[in-house]
Phi, psi and omega in degrees: 000139179242132175281142176284136177254157188236133171267155175260093186303322183297330180274312185294335180296341178299325175053220179280154182218160178274139181237145172286143183228155171236154180249140176226104180054043178084353180269129179277117183251117177298148173282122184298303188268063173272110189298321179294318180294320177300318181291320185284341179270353184276127174280132178299145175279170180307316172263102186303333180290347180256005175299127189296143171247130188269161181303150178294159182300328180298322178287318179300316184290347175273348178296145179298140182273133179289128170266126186271101179268158174298140179245162187226151186295151169255123185262151173287155179305133179086352182251353183285133178301149180302133177071016187300308184294324177298321178295319179298321182294340180271354183276149173276152173300144182225117177280131188244358179249117183230085185300335180293346180263002185260127186235331183242166177302321179296322177299314182295318180296318180296319179294333182294339179296323178295326178289320177303320181274347190285121178283158173241001175231145187223131184230156165295124184304333181278340187249354184297141176295315177271083194255132181303337181291347177258359187296317183297314181297329181275354179077030178292127183292147182251133178288165182301332180274008177087008183257160166261100189285359183278336181233154181223148171278150181227141174243107176256345178215130182304134180093349181240120177254119181251155175265118182279148178214176178061038173259165175301326185296331181303314185267329192247040174235136182234130172265120182281165180305330180273005179089355177288158185245131178243110178278140180090353181281173169301115186291161176227038171275114183276073186301317182298324179292325174296317179295325176298319178293324176299315180293321178301314180297318179296320180296321179296333180266007179079014183243021183297315181295322179296313180296317179298321178297322177294318176299314183298319179299314180294316187284350172300322179292340177279314197251337188299135175208078190296348177278350178265139179247119353283158175301127181305338181282339188301321182298315179292320184303324183263010187272144177282168176302315181297322179294319178296317179298318182297317181293310184296328181292342183262356181284121183284154171300137185103353175234143187206144175305144184213135177301135181093353177264211178230161186298314182259016175225052180294146183275159171298141177287126181285149175277127181268352179287122185091011185296335179304330185272357189261134187278329183237152177246145184080152180301324181267012175062040185293338184221140171285148176236103185245347188192172174299326178300318177297319180295323176298316180296318180296319179299319179297317178297314184294332181278001174133344184294337179294340178296342176268008180273168177233141176249088190066236180267009181257132173233129182285344184095147184261117176299155184296338186273001184296127176213184181221146170281148172295157182305321181298322180292319179292326176294318177298319178300315180299317180294324177296313180297321178295334183275349186295141178239148179291159175294159179300128184276120179279354183265102184264148179304139176212189184299321182291318180292326177294324174295323178294325176299320178295321176298315179304314181288319181297321183277358177075021181300329182292349177299322177256318182260070191280128176293152006270352180277343184059033166205146174271003176060037179240171175258148180233133179302135182302324180292331179286316183285331172081002179282171183314117187274000190304310183295320184279336188243334191231033179220172179291348175259019188282092174275345187090000185229158165239144177279153176280115183282155173283144176267359179294133177082012181296342182295331181252005182258180177135152003286172189247163188091152184294344174253006178064035185283339184247117184298324185226169175298324178299320177293320181296326181263015177257124182300341179297338180296336182299329179256358178096358180289125178081004178233172182290331175196163180306138181228096182270172177083175182043065186274008179297129178090349184289337187246020174288160171294159180303322181293314180294322180295316178299319180294318180298317178297319179300318178295313182301327182284351175271351186285000000 
């Protein structure tokens, strides 16, 4: 059986568009905050009157511009070189992004890695909510070189070492079982578990309610959608410190809180490797991806600029850390993301995986997960696919649709499902997930493959892991 997929004619009709451009040493750089392009890449929400309208370009261009300084590793306890922090305090600030020195596509892509790592928020390492001193208790994975690659120290003033945050690397970095690091992958930084440890520590010091109140104030800008009944923020607003700790402690690595989602329905972190081939961005397909310019715009929104948008008469408020990368930096970031390659796949085709390919074809999986991209790059109505509708129907990202994800690279990804409810492919193809057994919570819908024989299911998984 094949599920019917749906295109959004009103969005796709936008097609190609004209963009304002600037030139840098002969390189054509799209203008990030092109208001017409921003509007045409936006998928309408279920309630079209709540489809976001973004701040005017005049307001965006007044945001402070991020200066890209050199960043330095954050080490796990016991792995930091002797005298490391003292050495960092003696260093001068060093600017590492110089667009005037970039001449080839390869130059721009290489420079984009610094943008990927570049934070837009800066904290005192001792006072940060997402604090390295809680990483071990939260189970944050450590790279083979002893570092936590999700966060970096920054020196913007000699003698002061700050902890950088709100970079692409925080969400889209994965530490593999062997300790290798894959940038751009579905990340496995368990931020909510770190925050749970932060709250536990605050509660032990008698400051739990104060810390919880600070979180709630900030997260209102993430979750509030007062036109939805009930408002997704209401559950968090009335929750105790203990309740917040309990929820956050259960969020698996690979799933992360996201502005526009809901408190108890955080989405799976998307894999950015192969993003050049993907037509839609976000699980609910909130934005079209037609060019590097679109990816630049989306990156600007994701880094905080969307907080200046309005959903009808609702504005979430602009956090104090909102700033913007210059267009050249966002262009370099887009080229870097386009250049990313998956890690070497240890799963080679064999007799079992070839049998799994036949199962894949026989069951009609290719109708939605069409080779060679293993996605048809379309949107599917949430009611048709039958999976948890909360993100698509009851959140600020609620288009009413889910995009068909690519199956490429599933061997190194996980957990699975748009809410990350299934830790492994075996869990995803186990009918027990429908009732929540063996998963983080019940995961209904998308029942394809659940009723295969054990032999066919094993073969199908073997095939998927070769992709």
